N, CA, C, O and the ligand as a Tripos MOL2 file, in Angstrom:
@<TRIPOS>MOLECULE
protein
  285   283    72     0     0
PROTEIN
NO_CHARGES

@<TRIPOS>ATOM
      1 N          -6.5940  -29.3280   35.5880 N.3       1 MET1
      2 CA         -5.5490  -28.5170   34.9310 C.3       1 MET1
      3 C          -6.1540  -27.4650   34.0740 C.2       1 MET1
      4 O          -6.9100  -27.8000   33.1620 O.2       1 MET1
      5 N          -5.8770  -26.2190   34.3010 N.am      2 THR2
      6 CA         -6.2910  -25.1280   33.4140 C.3       2 THR2
      7 C          -5.1680  -24.3590   32.8510 C.2       2 THR2
      8 O          -4.3890  -23.7450   33.5790 O.2       2 THR2
      9 N          -5.0710  -24.3820   31.5770 N.am      3 LEU3
     10 CA         -4.0260  -23.5700   30.9180 C.3       3 LEU3
     11 C          -4.6520  -22.3000   30.3910 C.2       3 LEU3
     12 O          -5.8600  -22.2330   30.1670 O.2       3 LEU3
     13 N          -3.8250  -21.3010   30.1980 N.am      4 ARG4
     14 CA         -4.3400  -20.0150   29.8400 C.3       4 ARG4
     15 C          -3.4410  -19.4300   28.7210 C.2       4 ARG4
     16 O          -2.2140  -19.4770   28.8090 O.2       4 ARG4
     17 N          -4.0640  -18.8970   27.7010 N.am      5 LEU5
     18 CA         -3.3590  -18.2430   26.6480 C.3       5 LEU5
     19 C          -4.0160  -16.8430   26.4840 C.2       5 LEU5
     20 O          -5.2310  -16.6910   26.6110 O.2       5 LEU5
     21 N          -3.1750  -15.8420   26.2010 N.am      6 GLU6
     22 CA         -3.7000  -14.5140   25.9900 C.3       6 GLU6
     23 C          -3.2470  -13.9380   24.6560 C.2       6 GLU6
     24 O          -2.1120  -14.1360   24.2230 O.2       6 GLU6
     25 N          -4.1580  -13.2270   24.0230 N.am      7 PHE7
     26 CA         -3.8650  -12.6710   22.6710 C.3       7 PHE7
     27 C          -4.2120  -11.2270   22.5970 C.2       7 PHE7
     28 O          -5.1600  -10.7850   23.2450 O.2       7 PHE7
     29 N          -3.4780  -10.4750   21.8290 N.am      8 ALA8
     30 CA         -3.8280   -9.0870   21.4710 C.3       8 ALA8
     31 C          -4.4910   -9.1470   20.1540 C.2       8 ALA8
     32 O          -3.9520   -9.6800   19.1840 O.2       8 ALA8
     33 N          -5.7220   -8.5740   20.1160 N.am      9 VAL9
     34 CA         -6.5690   -8.6740   18.9250 C.3       9 VAL9
     35 C          -6.8030   -7.2810   18.3490 C.2       9 VAL9
     36 O          -7.0950   -6.3290   19.0730 O.2       9 VAL9
     37 N          -6.6630   -7.1850   17.0010 N.am     10 ALA10
     38 CA         -6.8460   -5.8930   16.3350 C.3      10 ALA10
     39 C          -8.1080   -6.0060   15.4420 C.2      10 ALA10
     40 O          -8.3980   -7.0740   14.9030 O.2      10 ALA10
     41 N          -8.8240   -4.9290   15.3020 N.am     11 GLY11
     42 CA         -9.8700   -4.7440   14.3370 C.3      11 GLY11
     43 C         -11.2760   -4.8140   14.9470 C.2      11 GLY11
     44 O         -12.2710   -4.7510   14.2240 O.2      11 GLY11
     45 N         -11.3560   -4.9420   16.2710 N.am     12 MET12
     46 CA        -12.7270   -4.9630   16.8850 C.3      12 MET12
     47 C         -13.2790   -3.5670   16.9840 C.2      12 MET12
     48 O         -12.5550   -2.5890   17.1710 O.2      12 MET12
     49 N         -14.6490   -3.5040   16.8480 N.am     13 HIS13
     50 CA        -15.2920   -2.2320   16.9860 C.3      13 HIS13
     51 C         -16.3270   -2.1050   18.1100 C.2      13 HIS13
     52 O         -16.6230   -1.0180   18.6060 O.2      13 HIS13
     53 N         -16.8660   -3.2880   18.4870 N.am     14 CYS14
     54 CA        -17.9680   -3.2720   19.5280 C.3      14 CYS14
     55 C         -17.9580   -4.6320   20.1670 C.2      14 CYS14
     56 O         -17.1960   -5.5290   19.8030 O.2      14 CYS14
     57 N         -18.8510   -4.7470   21.1490 N.am     15 SER15
     58 CA        -18.8840   -6.0240   21.9410 C.3      15 SER15
     59 C         -19.3110   -7.2060   21.0910 C.2      15 SER15
     60 O         -18.9470   -8.3390   21.4040 O.2      15 SER15
     61 N         -20.0790   -6.9800   20.0130 N.am     16 SER16
     62 CA        -20.4540   -8.0680   19.1280 C.3      16 SER16
     63 C         -19.2420   -8.6620   18.4670 C.2      16 SER16
     64 O         -19.2050   -9.8670   18.2180 O.2      16 SER16
     65 N         -18.2630   -7.8630   18.1790 N.am     17 CYS17
     66 CA        -17.0090   -8.3890   17.5740 C.3      17 CYS17
     67 C         -16.4030   -9.4070   18.5740 C.2      17 CYS17
     68 O         -15.9660  -10.4910   18.1870 O.2      17 CYS17
     69 N         -16.3910   -9.0330   19.8360 N.am     18 GLY18
     70 CA        -15.7970   -9.9540   20.8490 C.3      18 GLY18
     71 C         -16.5630  -11.2480   20.9540 C.2      18 GLY18
     72 O         -15.9670  -12.3120   21.1210 O.2      18 GLY18
     73 N         -17.8970  -11.1730   20.8570 N.am     19 LEU19
     74 CA        -18.7120  -12.3800   20.9000 C.3      19 LEU19
     75 C         -18.4590  -13.3060   19.7280 C.2      19 LEU19
     76 O         -18.4460  -14.5280   19.8810 O.2      19 LEU19
     77 N         -18.2530  -12.7110   18.5330 N.am     20 LEU20
     78 CA        -17.9200  -13.4820   17.3590 C.3      20 LEU20
     79 C         -16.6120  -14.2750   17.5710 C.2      20 LEU20
     80 O         -16.5180  -15.4640   17.2680 O.2      20 LEU20
     81 N         -15.6610  -13.5880   18.0800 N.am     21 ILE21
     82 CA        -14.3770  -14.2190   18.3660 C.3      21 ILE21
     83 C         -14.4830  -15.3090   19.4020 C.2      21 ILE21
     84 O         -13.9050  -16.3830   19.2370 O.2      21 ILE21
     85 N         -15.2260  -15.0450   20.4850 N.am     22 ASP22
     86 CA        -15.3360  -16.0710   21.5310 C.3      22 ASP22
     87 C         -16.0990  -17.2950   21.0310 C.2      22 ASP22
     88 O         -15.7510  -18.4270   21.3690 O.2      22 ASP22
     89 N         -17.1640  -17.0650   20.2060 N.am     23 ASP23
     90 CA        -17.9020  -18.1920   19.6190 C.3      23 ASP23
     91 C         -16.9880  -19.0570   18.7640 C.2      23 ASP23
     92 O         -17.0250  -20.2840   18.8480 O.2      23 ASP23
     93 N         -16.1920  -18.4320   17.9680 N.am     24 GLU24
     94 CA        -15.2460  -19.1660   17.0780 C.3      24 GLU24
     95 C         -14.2360  -19.9510   17.8810 C.2      24 GLU24
     96 O         -14.0160  -21.1280   17.5930 O.2      24 GLU24
     97 N         -13.6430  -19.3740   18.8330 N.am     25 ILE25
     98 CA        -12.6170  -20.0030   19.6610 C.3      25 ILE25
     99 C         -13.2130  -21.1540   20.4320 C.2      25 ILE25
    100 O         -12.5880  -22.2080   20.5510 O.2      25 ILE25
    101 N         -14.4400  -20.9720   20.9720 N.am     26 GLU26
    102 CA        -15.0050  -22.0010   21.8430 C.3      26 GLU26
    103 C         -15.4080  -23.2670   21.0560 C.2      26 GLU26
    104 O         -15.7610  -24.2820   21.6560 O.2      26 GLU26
    105 N         -15.3530  -23.2010   19.6730 N.am     27 GLU27
    106 CA        -15.5820  -24.3780   18.8280 C.3      27 GLU27
    107 C         -14.3800  -25.3510   18.9180 C.2      27 GLU27
    108 O         -14.5280  -26.5400   18.6350 O.2      27 GLU27
    109 N         -13.1940  -24.8450   19.3110 N.am     28 LEU28
    110 CA        -12.0040  -25.6290   19.2430 C.3      28 LEU28
    111 C         -11.9780  -26.6530   20.3660 C.2      28 LEU28
    112 O         -12.2820  -26.3130   21.5090 O.2      28 LEU28
    113 N         -11.6080  -27.9550   20.0550 N.am     29 PRO29
    114 CA        -11.4620  -28.9050   21.1210 C.3      29 PRO29
    115 C         -10.3560  -28.4650   22.1050 C.2      29 PRO29
    116 O          -9.3380  -27.9080   21.6930 O.2      29 PRO29
    117 N         -10.5650  -28.7170   23.3750 N.am     30 GLY30
    118 CA         -9.5910  -28.2910   24.3700 C.3      30 GLY30
    119 C          -9.8910  -26.9730   25.0070 C.2      30 GLY30
    120 O          -9.3770  -26.6710   26.0840 O.2      30 GLY30
    121 N         -10.7220  -26.1690   24.3600 N.am     31 VAL31
    122 CA        -10.9990  -24.8280   24.9130 C.3      31 VAL31
    123 C         -12.1890  -24.9240   25.8680 C.2      31 VAL31
    124 O         -13.2480  -25.4240   25.4900 O.2      31 VAL31
    125 N         -12.0230  -24.4630   27.0650 N.am     32 THR32
    126 CA        -13.1490  -24.4350   28.0290 C.3      32 THR32
    127 C         -13.8440  -23.0770   28.1120 C.2      32 THR32
    128 O         -15.0220  -23.0010   28.4590 O.2      32 THR32
    129 N         -13.1120  -22.0030   27.7930 N.am     33 ALA33
    130 CA        -13.7280  -20.6680   27.7990 C.3      33 ALA33
    131 C         -12.8540  -19.7250   27.0260 C.2      33 ALA33
    132 O         -11.6330  -19.8730   26.9700 O.2      33 ALA33
    133 N         -13.5360  -18.7000   26.3990 N.am     34 SER34
    134 CA        -12.8170  -17.6500   25.7360 C.3      34 SER34
    135 C         -13.4980  -16.3200   26.1670 C.2      34 SER34
    136 O         -14.7210  -16.1950   26.1250 O.2      34 SER34
    137 N         -12.7110  -15.3910   26.5590 N.am     35 THR35
    138 CA        -13.2450  -14.1100   27.0230 C.3      35 THR35
    139 C         -12.4990  -12.9490   26.3270 C.2      35 THR35
    140 O         -11.3010  -12.7470   26.5220 O.2      35 THR35
    141 N         -13.2330  -12.2250   25.5380 N.am     36 THR36
    142 CA        -12.6360  -11.1620   24.7980 C.3      36 THR36
    143 C         -13.1460   -9.8170   25.3640 C.2      36 THR36
    144 O         -14.3390   -9.6260   25.6010 O.2      36 THR36
    145 N         -12.1870   -8.9030   25.5670 N.am     37 ASP37
    146 CA        -12.4680   -7.5760   26.0860 C.3      37 ASP37
    147 C         -12.1750   -6.5800   24.9620 C.2      37 ASP37
    148 O         -11.0240   -6.3290   24.6060 O.2      37 ASP37
    149 N         -13.2700   -6.0180   24.4140 N.am     38 VAL38
    150 CA        -13.0660   -5.1240   23.2500 C.3      38 VAL38
    151 C         -12.2790   -3.8920   23.6350 C.2      38 VAL38
    152 O         -11.5200   -3.3510   22.8300 O.2      38 VAL38
    153 N         -12.4610   -3.4480   24.8670 N.am     39 ARG39
    154 CA        -11.8550   -2.1840   25.2790 C.3      39 ARG39
    155 C         -10.3060   -2.3540   25.3830 C.2      39 ARG39
    156 O          -9.5470   -1.4970   24.9310 O.2      39 ARG39
    157 N          -9.8790   -3.4570   25.9760 N.am     40 THR40
    158 CA         -8.4430   -3.6570   26.1340 C.3      40 THR40
    159 C          -7.8270   -4.3920   24.9110 C.2      40 THR40
    160 O          -6.6080   -4.4970   24.7750 O.2      40 THR40
    161 N          -8.7270   -4.8950   24.0310 N.am     41 GLU41
    162 CA         -8.3180   -5.6130   22.7890 C.3      41 GLU41
    163 C          -7.4940   -6.8480   23.1580 C.2      41 GLU41
    164 O          -6.4580   -7.1390   22.5600 O.2      41 GLU41
    165 N          -8.0010   -7.5630   24.1710 N.am     42 ARG42
    166 CA         -7.3740   -8.7860   24.6070 C.3      42 ARG42
    167 C          -8.3820   -9.9740   24.5990 C.2      42 ARG42
    168 O          -9.5530   -9.7930   24.9350 O.2      42 ARG42
    169 N          -7.9410  -11.1150   24.2350 N.am     43 THR43
    170 CA         -8.7090  -12.3020   24.3740 C.3      43 THR43
    171 C          -7.9590  -13.2900   25.2970 C.2      43 THR43
    172 O          -6.7870  -13.5860   25.0670 O.2      43 THR43
    173 N          -8.6340  -13.7860   26.3230 N.am     44 VAL44
    174 CA         -8.0860  -14.7520   27.2390 C.3      44 VAL44
    175 C          -8.7500  -16.0880   27.0040 C.2      44 VAL44
    176 O          -9.9740  -16.1790   27.0950 O.2      44 VAL44
    177 N          -7.9860  -17.1380   26.7020 N.am     45 VAL45
    178 CA         -8.5500  -18.4590   26.4050 C.3      45 VAL45
    179 C          -8.0730  -19.4270   27.5070 C.2      45 VAL45
    180 O          -6.8900  -19.5130   27.8350 O.2      45 VAL45
    181 N          -9.0590  -20.1420   28.0510 N.am     46 GLU46
    182 CA         -8.7620  -21.1530   29.0340 C.3      46 GLU46
    183 C          -8.9290  -22.5320   28.3660 C.2      46 GLU46
    184 O          -9.8860  -22.7820   27.6330 O.2      46 GLU46
    185 N          -7.9480  -23.4190   28.6560 N.am     47 LEU47
    186 CA         -7.8550  -24.6890   28.0290 C.3      47 LEU47
    187 C          -7.7540  -25.8230   29.0130 C.2      47 LEU47
    188 O          -7.1680  -25.6600   30.0830 O.2      47 LEU47
    189 N          -8.3260  -27.0040   28.6690 N.am     48 ASP48
    190 CA         -8.0900  -28.1480   29.5920 C.3      48 ASP48
    191 C          -7.0380  -29.0810   29.0630 C.2      48 ASP48
    192 O          -6.6750  -30.0390   29.7460 O.2      48 ASP48
    193 N          -6.5210  -28.8360   27.8470 N.am     49 HIS49
    194 CA         -5.3000  -29.5160   27.3950 C.3      49 HIS49
    195 C          -4.6460  -28.5640   26.4070 C.2      49 HIS49
    196 O          -5.3050  -27.6570   25.8980 O.2      49 HIS49
    197 N          -3.3610  -28.7550   26.1270 N.am     50 PRO50
    198 CA         -2.6250  -27.7780   25.3260 C.3      50 PRO50
    199 C          -3.1490  -27.6840   23.8890 C.2      50 PRO50
    200 O          -3.3480  -28.7050   23.2300 O.2      50 PRO50
    201 N          -3.3640  -26.4900   23.4210 N.am     51 VAL51
    202 CA         -3.7490  -26.2160   22.0210 C.3      51 VAL51
    203 C          -2.7490  -25.1890   21.5040 C.2      51 VAL51
    204 O          -2.5160  -24.1720   22.1570 O.2      51 VAL51
    205 N          -2.1460  -25.4490   20.3200 N.am     52 PRO52
    206 CA         -1.2220  -24.4750   19.7720 C.3      52 PRO52
    207 C          -1.8220  -23.0820   19.6200 C.2      52 PRO52
    208 O          -2.9710  -22.9260   19.2070 O.2      52 PRO52
    209 N          -1.0320  -22.0850   19.9560 N.am     53 ALA53
    210 CA         -1.5630  -20.6900   19.8400 C.3      53 ALA53
    211 C          -1.9310  -20.4100   18.4170 C.2      53 ALA53
    212 O          -2.8220  -19.6000   18.1630 O.2      53 ALA53
    213 N          -1.2820  -21.0460   17.4820 N.am     54 GLU54
    214 CA         -1.6260  -20.8810   16.0650 C.3      54 GLU54
    215 C          -3.0770  -21.2290   15.7740 C.2      54 GLU54
    216 O          -3.7360  -20.5330   15.0020 O.2      54 GLU54
    217 N          -3.5840  -22.2960   16.3830 N.am     55 ARG55
    218 CA         -4.9670  -22.6980   16.1600 C.3      55 ARG55
    219 C          -5.9340  -21.6180   16.6150 C.2      55 ARG55
    220 O          -6.9490  -21.3590   15.9670 O.2      55 ARG55
    221 N          -5.6000  -20.9840   17.7500 N.am     56 ILE56
    222 CA         -6.4680  -19.9480   18.2670 C.3      56 ILE56
    223 C          -6.3990  -18.7300   17.3400 C.2      56 ILE56
    224 O          -7.4220  -18.1100   17.0470 O.2      56 ILE56
    225 N          -5.2180  -18.4000   16.8920 N.am     57 ILE57
    226 CA         -5.0500  -17.2570   16.0080 C.3      57 ILE57
    227 C          -5.8450  -17.5080   14.6730 C.2      57 ILE57
    228 O          -6.4500  -16.6040   14.0970 O.2      57 ILE57
    229 N          -5.7980  -18.7490   14.2470 N.am     58 GLU58
    230 CA         -6.5920  -19.0820   13.0160 C.3      58 GLU58
    231 C          -8.0910  -18.8970   13.2680 C.2      58 GLU58
    232 O          -8.8060  -18.3950   12.4000 O.2      58 GLU58
    233 N          -8.5650  -19.2940   14.4370 N.am     59 ALA59
    234 CA         -9.9830  -19.1610   14.7510 C.3      59 ALA59
    235 C         -10.3900  -17.6790   14.7910 C.2      59 ALA59
    236 O         -11.4690  -17.2970   14.3380 O.2      59 ALA59
    237 N          -9.4970  -16.8700   15.3450 N.am     60 ILE60
    238 CA         -9.7690  -15.4160   15.4150 C.3      60 ILE60
    239 C          -9.7790  -14.8470   13.9830 C.2      60 ILE60
    240 O         -10.5710  -13.9600   13.6630 O.2      60 ILE60
    241 N          -8.8880  -15.3710   13.1330 N.am     61 ALA61
    242 CA         -8.8270  -14.9370   11.7630 C.3      61 ALA61
    243 C         -10.1600  -15.3430   11.0110 C.2      61 ALA61
    244 O         -10.6870  -14.5840   10.1980 O.2      61 ALA61
    245 N         -10.6510  -16.5390   11.3220 N.am     62 THR62
    246 CA        -11.8830  -16.9710   10.7010 C.3      62 THR62
    247 C         -13.0280  -16.0230   11.0720 C.2      62 THR62
    248 O         -13.9160  -15.7460   10.2660 O.2      62 THR62
    249 N         -12.9800  -15.5340   12.3200 N.am     63 ALA63
    250 CA        -14.0130  -14.5370   12.7400 C.3      63 ALA63
    251 C         -13.8100  -13.1990   12.0870 C.2      63 ALA63
    252 O         -14.7050  -12.3560   12.1490 O.2      63 ALA63
    253 N         -12.6470  -12.9530   11.4450 N.am     64 GLY64
    254 CA        -12.3840  -11.7290   10.7240 C.3      64 GLY64
    255 C         -11.4450  -10.7300   11.4150 C.2      64 GLY64
    256 O         -11.4240   -9.5470   11.0760 O.2      64 GLY64
    257 N         -10.6550  -11.2370   12.4110 N.am     65 TYR65
    258 CA         -9.7980  -10.2850   13.1100 C.3      65 TYR65
    259 C          -8.3630  -10.8620   13.1050 C.2      65 TYR65
    260 O          -8.1060  -12.0230   12.7880 O.2      65 TYR65
    261 N          -7.4640   -9.9490   13.4810 N.am     66 THR66
    262 CA         -6.0580  -10.3000   13.4830 C.3      66 THR66
    263 C          -5.5670  -10.3540   14.9510 C.2      66 THR66
    264 O          -5.8720   -9.4810   15.7630 O.2      66 THR66
    265 N          -4.7900  -11.4240   15.2500 N.am     67 ALA67
    266 CA         -4.3180  -11.5680   16.6690 C.3      67 ALA67
    267 C          -2.8630  -11.9890   16.6610 C.2      67 ALA67
    268 O          -2.3640  -12.5960   15.7140 O.2      67 ALA67
    269 N          -2.2010  -11.6410   17.7600 N.am     68 VAL68
    270 CA         -0.8550  -12.0730   18.0180 C.3      68 VAL68
    271 C          -0.8550  -12.5380   19.5220 C.2      68 VAL68
    272 O          -1.6470  -12.0400   20.3210 O.2      68 VAL68
    273 N           0.0380  -13.4910   19.8840 N.am     69 PRO69
    274 CA          0.1320  -13.8570   21.2770 C.3      69 PRO69
    275 C           0.5500  -12.6700   22.1340 C.2      69 PRO69
    276 O           1.4340  -11.9040   21.7490 O.2      69 PRO69
    277 N          -0.0840  -12.5140   23.3030 N.am     70 ALA70
    278 CA          0.2620  -11.4270   24.2300 C.3      70 ALA70
    279 C           1.0470  -11.9820   25.4130 C.2      70 ALA70
    280 O           0.8890  -13.1450   25.7850 O.2      70 ALA70
    281 N           1.8610  -11.1700   25.9760 N.am     71 ALA71
    282 CA          2.6760  -11.6010   27.1360 C.3      71 ALA71
    283 C           1.7590  -11.8930   28.3360 C.2      71 ALA71
    284 O           2.2410  -12.2670   29.4050 O.2      71 ALA71
    285 CU        -18.3950   -5.2280   16.4680 Cu       72 CU72
@<TRIPOS>BOND
     1     1     2 1
     2     2     3 1
     3     3     4 2
     4     3     5 am
     5     5     6 1
     6     6     7 1
     7     7     8 2
     8     7     9 am
     9     9    10 1
    10    10    11 1
    11    11    12 2
    12    11    13 am
    13    13    14 1
    14    14    15 1
    15    15    16 2
    16    15    17 am
    17    17    18 1
    18    18    19 1
    19    19    20 2
    20    19    21 am
    21    21    22 1
    22    22    23 1
    23    23    24 2
    24    23    25 am
    25    25    26 1
    26    26    27 1
    27    27    28 2
    28    27    29 am
    29    29    30 1
    30    30    31 1
    31    31    32 2
    32    31    33 am
    33    33    34 1
    34    34    35 1
    35    35    36 2
    36    35    37 am
    37    37    38 1
    38    38    39 1
    39    39    40 2
    40    39    41 am
    41    41    42 1
    42    42    43 1
    43    43    44 2
    44    43    45 am
    45    45    46 1
    46    46    47 1
    47    47    48 2
    48    47    49 am
    49    49    50 1
    50    50    51 1
    51    51    52 2
    52    51    53 am
    53    53    54 1
    54    54    55 1
    55    55    56 2
    56    55    57 am
    57    57    58 1
    58    58    59 1
    59    59    60 2
    60    59    61 am
    61    61    62 1
    62    62    63 1
    63    63    64 2
    64    63    65 am
    65    65    66 1
    66    66    67 1
    67    67    68 2
    68    67    69 am
    69    69    70 1
    70    70    71 1
    71    71    72 2
    72    71    73 am
    73    73    74 1
    74    74    75 1
    75    75    76 2
    76    75    77 am
    77    77    78 1
    78    78    79 1
    79    79    80 2
    80    79    81 am
    81    81    82 1
    82    82    83 1
    83    83    84 2
    84    83    85 am
    85    85    86 1
    86    86    87 1
    87    87    88 2
    88    87    89 am
    89    89    90 1
    90    90    91 1
    91    91    92 2
    92    91    93 am
    93    93    94 1
    94    94    95 1
    95    95    96 2
    96    95    97 am
    97    97    98 1
    98    98    99 1
    99    99   100 2
   100    99   101 am
   101   101   102 1
   102   102   103 1
   103   103   104 2
   104   103   105 am
   105   105   106 1
   106   106   107 1
   107   107   108 2
   108   107   109 am
   109   109   110 1
   110   110   111 1
   111   111   112 2
   112   111   113 am
   113   113   114 1
   114   114   115 1
   115   115   116 2
   116   115   117 am
   117   117   118 1
   118   118   119 1
   119   119   120 2
   120   119   121 am
   121   121   122 1
   122   122   123 1
   123   123   124 2
   124   123   125 am
   125   125   126 1
   126   126   127 1
   127   127   128 2
   128   127   129 am
   129   129   130 1
   130   130   131 1
   131   131   132 2
   132   131   133 am
   133   133   134 1
   134   134   135 1
   135   135   136 2
   136   135   137 am
   137   137   138 1
   138   138   139 1
   139   139   140 2
   140   139   141 am
   141   141   142 1
   142   142   143 1
   143   143   144 2
   144   143   145 am
   145   145   146 1
   146   146   147 1
   147   147   148 2
   148   147   149 am
   149   149   150 1
   150   150   151 1
   151   151   152 2
   152   151   153 am
   153   153   154 1
   154   154   155 1
   155   155   156 2
   156   155   157 am
   157   157   158 1
   158   158   159 1
   159   159   160 2
   160   159   161 am
   161   161   162 1
   162   162   163 1
   163   163   164 2
   164   163   165 am
   165   165   166 1
   166   166   167 1
   167   167   168 2
   168   167   169 am
   169   169   170 1
   170   170   171 1
   171   171   172 2
   172   171   173 am
   173   173   174 1
   174   174   175 1
   175   175   176 2
   176   175   177 am
   177   177   178 1
   178   178   179 1
   179   179   180 2
   180   179   181 am
   181   181   182 1
   182   182   183 1
   183   183   184 2
   184   183   185 am
   185   185   186 1
   186   186   187 1
   187   187   188 2
   188   187   189 am
   189   189   190 1
   190   190   191 1
   191   191   192 2
   192   191   193 am
   193   193   194 1
   194   194   195 1
   195   195   196 2
   196   195   197 am
   197   197   198 1
   198   198   199 1
   199   199   200 2
   200   199   201 am
   201   201   202 1
   202   202   203 1
   203   203   204 2
   204   203   205 am
   205   205   206 1
   206   206   207 1
   207   207   208 2
   208   207   209 am
   209   209   210 1
   210   210   211 1
   211   211   212 2
   212   211   213 am
   213   213   214 1
   214   214   215 1
   215   215   216 2
   216   215   217 am
   217   217   218 1
   218   218   219 1
   219   219   220 2
   220   219   221 am
   221   221   222 1
   222   222   223 1
   223   223   224 2
   224   223   225 am
   225   225   226 1
   226   226   227 1
   227   227   228 2
   228   227   229 am
   229   229   230 1
   230   230   231 1
   231   231   232 2
   232   231   233 am
   233   233   234 1
   234   234   235 1
   235   235   236 2
   236   235   237 am
   237   237   238 1
   238   238   239 1
   239   239   240 2
   240   239   241 am
   241   241   242 1
   242   242   243 1
   243   243   244 2
   244   243   245 am
   245   245   246 1
   246   246   247 1
   247   247   248 2
   248   247   249 am
   249   249   250 1
   250   250   251 1
   251   251   252 2
   252   251   253 am
   253   253   254 1
   254   254   255 1
   255   255   256 2
   256   255   257 am
   257   257   258 1
   258   258   259 1
   259   259   260 2
   260   259   261 am
   261   261   262 1
   262   262   263 1
   263   263   264 2
   264   263   265 am
   265   265   266 1
   266   266   267 1
   267   267   268 2
   268   267   269 am
   269   269   270 1
   270   270   271 1
   271   271   272 2
   272   271   273 am
   273   273   274 1
   274   274   275 1
   275   275   276 2
   276   275   277 am
   277   277   278 1
   278   278   279 1
   279   279   280 2
   280   279   281 am
   281   281   282 1
   282   282   283 1
   283   283   284 2
@<TRIPOS>SUBSTRUCTURE
     1 MET1         2 RESIDUE 1 A MET
     2 THR2         6 RESIDUE 1 A THR
     3 LEU3        10 RESIDUE 1 A LEU
     4 ARG4        14 RESIDUE 1 A ARG
     5 LEU5        18 RESIDUE 1 A LEU
     6 GLU6        22 RESIDUE 1 A GLU
     7 PHE7        26 RESIDUE 1 A PHE
     8 ALA8        30 RESIDUE 1 A ALA
     9 VAL9        34 RESIDUE 1 A VAL
    10 ALA10       38 RESIDUE 1 A ALA
    11 GLY11       42 RESIDUE 1 A GLY
    12 MET12       46 RESIDUE 1 A MET
    13 HIS13       50 RESIDUE 1 A HIS
    14 CYS14       54 RESIDUE 1 A CYS
    15 SER15       58 RESIDUE 1 A SER
    16 SER16       62 RESIDUE 1 A SER
    17 CYS17       66 RESIDUE 1 A CYS
    18 GLY18       70 RESIDUE 1 A GLY
    19 LEU19       74 RESIDUE 1 A LEU
    20 LEU20       78 RESIDUE 1 A LEU
    21 ILE21       82 RESIDUE 1 A ILE
    22 ASP22       86 RESIDUE 1 A ASP
    23 ASP23       90 RESIDUE 1 A ASP
    24 GLU24       94 RESIDUE 1 A GLU
    25 ILE25       98 RESIDUE 1 A ILE
    26 GLU26      102 RESIDUE 1 A GLU
    27 GLU27      106 RESIDUE 1 A GLU
    28 LEU28      110 RESIDUE 1 A LEU
    29 PRO29      114 RESIDUE 1 A PRO
    30 GLY30      118 RESIDUE 1 A GLY
    31 VAL31      122 RESIDUE 1 A VAL
    32 THR32      126 RESIDUE 1 A THR
    33 ALA33      130 RESIDUE 1 A ALA
    34 SER34      134 RESIDUE 1 A SER
    35 THR35      138 RESIDUE 1 A THR
    36 THR36      142 RESIDUE 1 A THR
    37 ASP37      146 RESIDUE 1 A ASP
    38 VAL38      150 RESIDUE 1 A VAL
    39 ARG39      154 RESIDUE 1 A ARG
    40 THR40      158 RESIDUE 1 A THR
    41 GLU41      162 RESIDUE 1 A GLU
    42 ARG42      166 RESIDUE 1 A ARG
    43 THR43      170 RESIDUE 1 A THR
    44 VAL44      174 RESIDUE 1 A VAL
    45 VAL45      178 RESIDUE 1 A VAL
    46 GLU46      182 RESIDUE 1 A GLU
    47 LEU47      186 RESIDUE 1 A LEU
    48 ASP48      190 RESIDUE 1 A ASP
    49 HIS49      194 RESIDUE 1 A HIS
    50 PRO50      198 RESIDUE 1 A PRO
    51 VAL51      202 RESIDUE 1 A VAL
    52 PRO52      206 RESIDUE 1 A PRO
    53 ALA53      210 RESIDUE 1 A ALA
    54 GLU54      214 RESIDUE 1 A GLU
    55 ARG55      218 RESIDUE 1 A ARG
    56 ILE56      222 RESIDUE 1 A ILE
    57 ILE57      226 RESIDUE 1 A ILE
    58 GLU58      230 RESIDUE 1 A GLU
    59 ALA59      234 RESIDUE 1 A ALA
    60 ILE60      238 RESIDUE 1 A ILE
    61 ALA61      242 RESIDUE 1 A ALA
    62 THR62      246 RESIDUE 1 A THR
    63 ALA63      250 RESIDUE 1 A ALA
    64 GLY64      254 RESIDUE 1 A GLY
    65 TYR65      258 RESIDUE 1 A TYR
    66 THR66      262 RESIDUE 1 A THR
    67 ALA67      266 RESIDUE 1 A ALA
    68 VAL68      270 RESIDUE 1 A VAL
    69 PRO69      274 RESIDUE 1 A PRO
    70 ALA70      278 RESIDUE 1 A ALA
    71 ALA71      282 RESIDUE 1 A ALA
    72 CU72       285 GROUP 0 **** ****
């Protein structure tokens, strides 16, 4: 089972910003992968069990960026 959550992220400047976000999100239990695209300002998170979107948003905030769930 793979679940997928997508977020719109504000405040990134370069690809290092995206790596910081992905590293932080990938620490969370249940997350199998995080892929951030600085150009589109989107982060796609793949999960093997449900994780509240709030937890992901908190992880992105810990990395220093602001996120909201994307459609
Ligand atoms: Cu950067």
